[in-house]
N, C-alpha and C positions, 0 to 999 in steps of 0.2 A: 555741852550736850544736854538734851532734854532729861529731866529727872524722872525717875520711875515711881516715886511715891504717889500713893493715891490721896486725893483730897478728902476733907471731911464733908461727906455728902449728906443729904437729908437722911436722918436716922429712921429707925423703925417707927418711932412715935410720929414723926412728921409724915411718913408715908401712910400710916393708918389714919391719922387725922385727915389727910387728903381723901382717903377712901371713905371715911365717915361723911365728910362734907359732900363728896360726889354722890354717895348713896342717897342722902337726904335731898340733894338738889335734883336728882333724877326722878324723885317721887314726891313732887311738891304738894300734891293733893292727898297724900296717903299718910295716915298715922302709922309709923313703923314701931313695932314692939322692941323693947330693949333686948329681948332674946334674939330676935331676928338680926338686929344690928350687930350684936355680939358675935353671932354665928358667922355673919357675912364678912366681918373684918377681922375676926380671930382674936377677940379679947373677952374679958369677963364683963358681966352686966354692970358691976360697980365701976369698972373702967369706962364703960360707955357713958355713965352719968358724969364722971370727971371730965371726959373729953367733950361732952356737950357743953360743959361750963367753959372749957378752953375756947370753943368756937364762939360762944357768947361774948367772951372777953375780947375777941377780935372783931366784934360787931355783927356776927351772924345771928339772926333772929330765929331762935328755935323755941317752939312752944311745947311744953310738957303736958300730956294728957294723963291724969291720974288713972292708973290701972290699965292704960292702953299703950302708951309709948310716946313718941316724939314726931313732930311735924315741922318742917321748915316753913316759916311764914312768907318768905320771899326768897327766890333764888338769889344767892348772894353774888356780889361782884368780887369774887376771890379768884385768883389766877391758878386754880387747881389744874394739873395736867389733864385729868379726864374731861374737864369742861373746855380746856383750851385746844386740846389735840384735834377734835373734829373740825375746828375752824382753820386749822393749819394743814389739813389733808392735802397731800401732794407736794408739800414744801420740804426743804431740807431740815426744817426745825421740828417736825412732828414726832420724830422718833426718840430723841434724847432730851427730855425736859426735866430739869432739877428744880423743884419748888421748895422754898423755905418759908415758914411763917416769920422767922426772924433770922438774920444772918449779919455778920460784920459788913462784908462788901461782896456783891455779886461778881465784881471784877476779880477780886482775890480768888474766889472759888474757880472762876473760869480760867484764870492764869494757871492755877495748880492743875486743873483738868488738862490744859494744853500741854504742860510739861509731862503729864502722866500718859500722854498719847491718846487722849479723847479725840474722836473723829470730828471732822468738819460738820458744822451745823448744830453742835450742842447748845442748849439754851439754859441759862440760869436765871431764875426769877425769885423775887422775895416780896412778901407783904410789907416787910419793914427791914431797914438796914440800920445798924448801930454805928457803923464806921464808913458810911458812904462818902465818896470823895470825888472831886472834880479835877480838872487840870491843875498842875502845880501843887497837888496835895491839898487843895482847898476842900473844906467840908461841904458835903451835899446833904441837905436836910431831907430825910426820907420818912415822912409821916406814915403811920400804920394804915395800910389799905386805902390810901387816898391818891397815891400816884402810881406810876409804873417804874419799877426798879428792875431792869433786865440787862443781861449781858449775853452776847452771842460769841461763840468761838468759830473763827473762820481760818481756813488754811489756804490762802490765795496763792496761786502760782505767779507771784509778781516780785520784782526786786524791792528791797526796803524803801528805795527812793520814791516809789509810787504809793506808799502807805497813806500819805495824807489824803489821797483820793477816797479811801475807805471812809474817813470821817465825813467828807463832803457828801458821799452818796447816802450815808446814814442820816445826815441832816435832811436831805431831800426826801428820804423815806418817811421821816417823821412829819415833814410838812405835808406830803401827799396824804398820809393817813389822817391827819387832822382835818384837812379840807374835805376828804371823803366822809368822815364821821360827823363833822360839825358844820361844815360850810365856811369855816373861818380860814382866812388867808394869812398864813404866818410868814414872817421874814426870817432870813438866816443870816446871822452875824458870823463872818468867817472867824475861826474855822469850825466852831463846834456848838454854837448857841442858836436855838430857835426862839424867836421873839413874837409876842403879840402886843400891839400897842407900845412898842419900844421896851417892853419888860420881858425878862427871861422866863420862858415857859419850859424849856428843855435844855439839858446839857448832855454832851456826848464826850465820853472819855475813851480814846483808842490807845491801847497798849499792845506791844508786840514783842515776840522773841525772834531774833533774826541774827544772821551773820552778814558780813559786808555785801555778799552777792545773793543771799537767799533768805526769804521770809519763811520761818518755820510755822508760825501761827500769829493771828491777830485776835485780840478780844475787843469787842465794841460794847462799852457800857452806855446805856441810854436811860436817863432819868427824866420823866415827864410829870409835871404838876397837873393833875387831872381834876380831882374833886375837892381840893382845899377851898374853904370859904374865906380864909384869912391867911396872911403870911406873918412869920415872926417879925417883930419890930425891926430887927437889924437889916432885913432884906425887903421890907414892905414896899419901899419906893422903887425897888429894882426887879422884883419878881411878880409873877402872876400865875394863875391856873386857868384851865379851860372853863371851869365853873365860874370863876371870877370874871372872865372875859365875856362869857356867853350868857351867864345867868341860868345855865341848864346843867343838870347832872349828865355825866357821860359814862358809858360802860367801859371800864378799863379792859375787860376781857375782849370786847370787840375791837377797841382801839389798838391793843397790843397785837392782835391777830392781823389787822390791816397793816400795821407798821411793819411786821415781819414779812408779810407778803410783798409789800413794796420794797423792802430791803433786799429780798432775794431777786426781785425783778431788776433793780438797779445794779446789783452785784453781777448778775449774769450778763447784763448788757455791757457792763464795763469789761468783763473778761472776753466777751465776743467781739466788741467793736472798739475797744480801747478807751482812753480817757475822754475823747472829745464830746460824746453825748452827755457825759456827766458835767463837764465844764460848761457846755452850752446851756444846760438846764439850770445849773447853779447861777450862771450869769443872768438868766431870764427871771429868776424869782428872788434873788438876793439884792437888796438895795446897797449892800456893802461891797459888791464885786467890782463896781465901776463907778467913778465919779462921786464918791462919798468923801466928805471932809472928815478925817479921822485923826485921833491921837493913837500912836502906837507905843506900847510900853514893852520892851524886851528885857532880858536879863542884864543887858549892858547899857541900854540907853532908852530915852523917850524922845519922840519927835512927832511933828504934825505933818500932814500932807493930804493927798487925794488918792483914793484907790484907783488903780489903773489896770484892772483885770487880773487874770490868773495865769500862772505858768502851766505848762503841760502836765506837771506833776501835782497841781493843786495848790502850789505856794502862791501867796498873795503878792502882787506888785503894788507898790505905793510910790507916787511921785512926791518927793519931799518939797517943802516950800521953796527950797533953793533950786528946784528943777531936776535934781538927781533922782534916778529911779532906783528904788530899794526893793529887794525881794525879802519877804518876811516869812521865815519858816515856822517860827513859834513866837507867841507873844499875845498880849491883850490888845484888842482893837476896840476903841470907843469912839462914838460919834463926837466930833470936835465942835 
């Protein structure tokens, strides 16, 4: 049964930092006095100074004017709800946005929200994760304010067997948003990786709470490398970012909004028309869906073969080298 405990949500300090950042961003040409800021966000003037320093520590450029107050030098690329919400107007994601400057894992927060009864469409975002993870518990490196670290909570009226399709449509949403924002055409490696130039740009982690015949909720964690200029040595040959691939800075705020809009479009189409439109689009844009020589590594074995399309529930078909057709529900897929 779903648990009733409430999760650790953004505290008062997080919410007031959001309010401070939004206030400065909404008045980019104005020097705001410390007294006005303190009055509008409900803190002391000495606290305003300390929190200005906190914003500077996460890369927000705020100039202090002696005797006058503070002015933001450039509207920051920070995923504050008050800046994101107008871009999501009319979507299921605009109403319940939980923003953290630092959190362990957005998926963990969303899972706890789901068990506590949070409604469909809740969104958890973070500037930095300290315990971000990918599939099979692998570490996901989440650098401060350089990527997108977000999780959505969905309550789809589908059987658990169709849950893999949620991962596929999330990958499609990421791909469409990247194309719309940057003009770059990404590939999707079944089931959950978005690639540019053969290197990993985005990972998707879908987790659910379900019974054999009923899905209570699904959380979809999406991590996108956006403005990194380098990658850690251990993944430098395997990963990339939009900035590394394009040579250009990309607005995380705009990209996240586009991604969520596309996610809702694909989700609604899936519910209205069934799996086929999702399967058709995935087959059209993923080089891994059909005819790709791959090595498959599962919990029990490793084998090579050629991809042979998708099952109706999104599971991958692979023709082994000996001719047998294998369905792959979970595992690592690598180009052979």
